[in-house]
C-alpha positions as CSV (number, residue, x, y, z in Angstrom):
1,M,56.3,56.5,25.2
2,L,52.6,56.3,25.3
3,I,52.3,58.6,28.3
4,D,53.5,61.4,26.0
5,R,50.4,61.2,24.0
6,F,48.3,62.0,27.1
7,L,50.6,64.2,29.2
8,P,53.6,65.4,27.3
9,A,54.5,68.3,29.6
10,A,54.1,68.1,33.4
11,E,54.4,70.6,36.1
12,V,55.3,67.8,38.6
13,S,56.8,64.5,37.7
14,S,58.3,61.6,39.5
15,R,60.2,58.6,38.1
16,H,61.4,55.4,39.7
17,E,63.0,52.4,38.2
18,A,64.5,49.0,39.0
19,E,66.5,46.2,37.3
20,V,64.6,43.0,37.2
21,R,66.5,39.7,36.5
22,A,63.7,37.9,34.8
23,P,62.2,37.4,31.4
24,A,60.2,40.4,30.2
25,E,57.0,38.4,29.8
26,R,57.2,37.4,33.6
27,V,57.9,41.0,34.6
28,W,54.9,42.2,32.6
29,T,52.6,39.5,34.1
30,A,53.8,40.5,37.6
31,A,53.3,44.2,36.9
32,R,49.6,43.7,35.4
33,S,48.6,41.5,38.4
34,L,50.2,43.5,41.2
35,D,48.2,43.8,44.3
36,L,49.9,45.7,47.2
37,A,47.2,44.9,49.7
38,G,49.8,42.7,51.4
39,S,52.3,45.5,51.8
40,P,52.1,46.9,55.3
41,V,53.8,50.1,54.1
42,V,51.2,50.7,51.3
43,R,48.3,49.8,53.6
44,A,49.4,52.3,56.2
45,L,49.9,55.0,53.6
46,F,46.5,54.5,52.0
47,A,44.9,54.5,55.4
48,L,46.6,57.8,56.2
49,R,45.3,59.2,53.0
50,S,41.7,58.3,53.9
51,L,41.9,59.9,57.4
52,P,41.0,63.5,56.4
53,G,37.7,62.5,54.8
54,I,36.8,59.6,57.2
55,F,33.4,61.2,57.8
56,S,32.6,61.9,54.1
57,R,30.4,59.4,52.4
58,K,32.4,59.6,49.2
59,S,35.6,59.1,51.2
60,A,34.1,56.2,53.1
61,A,33.2,54.5,49.8
62,R,36.8,54.8,48.7
63,Q,38.3,53.4,51.9
64,G,38.0,50.0,50.4
65,L,40.3,51.2,47.6
66,G,42.2,48.1,46.4
67,C,45.8,48.1,45.8
68,D,45.4,46.2,42.5
69,M,44.3,47.2,39.1
70,E,40.6,46.5,39.7
71,G,40.7,48.6,42.8
72,L,42.5,51.5,41.0
73,L,39.9,51.5,38.2
74,K,37.0,51.5,40.8
75,S,38.5,54.5,42.6
76,G,38.5,56.5,39.3
77,F,41.7,55.7,37.4
78,V,41.1,54.9,33.7
79,I,43.5,52.9,31.4
80,L,44.5,55.5,28.9
81,A,46.6,53.1,26.7
82,E,48.4,49.8,26.8
83,A,51.2,48.3,24.6
84,P,51.2,44.8,26.2
85,G,54.7,43.9,27.3
86,E,56.0,47.4,26.9
87,E,53.9,50.1,28.7
88,I,50.6,50.8,30.4
89,V,49.3,54.2,31.2
90,L,46.7,55.1,33.8
91,G,45.0,58.5,34.2
92,L,43.2,60.3,37.0
93,V,41.7,63.7,37.3
94,G,40.7,65.2,40.6
95,R,41.3,67.7,43.3
96,F,43.7,65.4,45.3
97,W,44.3,68.0,48.0
98,T,40.8,67.8,49.1
99,P,39.6,65.2,51.8
100,N,37.6,63.1,49.3
101,G,40.0,63.7,46.4
102,G,37.4,65.3,44.1
103,I,37.9,62.5,41.5
104,I,36.0,62.8,38.3
105,R,36.2,60.1,35.6
106,V,37.5,61.4,32.2
107,A,37.5,59.2,29.1
108,P,40.8,58.5,27.4
109,A,39.8,60.4,24.4
110,D,39.2,63.6,26.4
111,F,42.0,63.2,28.9
112,A,44.9,65.2,27.1
113,A,42.6,68.2,26.4
114,F,40.9,68.3,29.9
115,D,41.3,71.8,31.2
116,R,38.4,72.6,33.6
117,P,39.8,75.0,36.3
118,G,40.4,73.7,39.7
119,Y,41.9,70.2,38.9
120,A,45.0,68.1,38.7
121,V,45.4,65.8,35.7
122,A,47.7,62.9,36.4
123,A,49.1,60.2,34.3
124,W,51.0,57.3,35.6
125,N,52.8,54.5,33.7
126,F,54.8,51.4,33.9
127,T,57.4,50.6,31.2
128,L,59.7,47.7,30.4
129,H,62.9,47.9,28.5
130,G,65.3,45.2,27.6
131,P,65.7,41.8,26.0
132,A,62.8,39.4,26.1
133,A,65.0,37.0,28.1
134,G,65.9,39.7,30.6
135,P,67.1,41.4,32.6
136,V,64.8,44.3,32.0
137,R,64.4,47.8,33.3
138,L,61.1,48.4,34.9
139,A,60.1,52.0,35.4
140,T,57.2,53.9,36.7
141,E,56.5,57.6,36.1
142,T,53.9,59.9,37.5
143,R,53.2,63.1,35.8
144,V,50.7,65.9,36.9
145,R,49.4,68.9,35.1
146,L,47.4,71.6,36.9
147,T,44.6,73.4,35.2
148,D,44.9,76.8,36.8
149,P,47.0,79.0,39.3
150,S,44.7,78.1,42.2
151,S,44.9,74.4,41.7
152,R,48.7,74.8,41.1
153,R,49.1,76.4,44.6
154,R,46.9,73.9,46.3
155,F,48.5,70.9,44.7
156,R,52.1,72.1,45.4
157,A,51.3,72.4,49.1
158,Y,49.7,68.9,49.0
159,W,52.6,67.4,47.1
160,T,55.1,68.9,49.5
161,I,53.6,66.6,52.1
162,V,52.4,63.6,50.0
163,G,55.1,63.5,47.4
164,P,57.7,61.6,49.4
165,F,55.1,59.0,50.5
166,S,53.9,58.6,46.9
167,G,57.5,57.9,45.9
168,L,57.7,55.3,48.7
169,I,54.6,53.5,47.3
170,R,56.1,53.6,43.8
171,R,59.3,52.0,45.1
172,E,57.4,49.4,47.0
173,M,55.5,48.6,43.8
174,L,58.8,48.1,41.9
175,R,60.1,45.9,44.7
176,T,57.1,43.7,44.9
177,I,57.0,43.3,41.0
178,R,60.8,42.5,41.0
179,N,60.4,39.9,43.8
180,A,57.5,38.2,42.1
181,A,59.2,38.1,38.7
182,E,62.5,37.0,39.9
183,S,61.1,34.3,42.1
184,G,58.7,33.0,39.3
185,R,55.7,33.3,41.6
186,P,52.7,35.4,40.7
187,A,52.5,38.8,42.3
188,P,50.6,38.9,45.6
189,G,46.9,38.9,44.9
190,A,47.4,37.5,41.4
191,G,45.2,34.5,42.1
192,G,47.7,31.8,42.2
């Protein structure tokens, strides 16, 4: 998998998957055009995430974080690699346990070697497996590597609280993609 090139070993990982009864091309289109802004669950969880830093300018700028690819890229994610129809990998580096997230943009070429103390390095992918005509297995995996003992302690405390909600968001993503692909309609926010 492409994610292995950027984060082969993780201290924290989470994987979710779903079977989608649709052609692979339709599933991929739904995944790439996903916009979770219409999901009350995701909107509520993103709103909760922004509360600790509500008075921070950096956090206030991020309160408009979109639940689509464009919004993710504006918030600091980078596309690390993509094999169309098979896998897309996003990366994010930050201090997620702080109110404003401490996000820094790291180029794909520098991502795997990033080791500045005090940070979490996260990679997140979507993969499709199965015949072109479907059904396909759609999966998403999140991997996190911490750069030093202090960030490891802080992240683990943060993840104890946030991890279950992160999993809920991932399951909501899979459900939304599956529904869009199986119905033949574009994913919400896909512009049609």
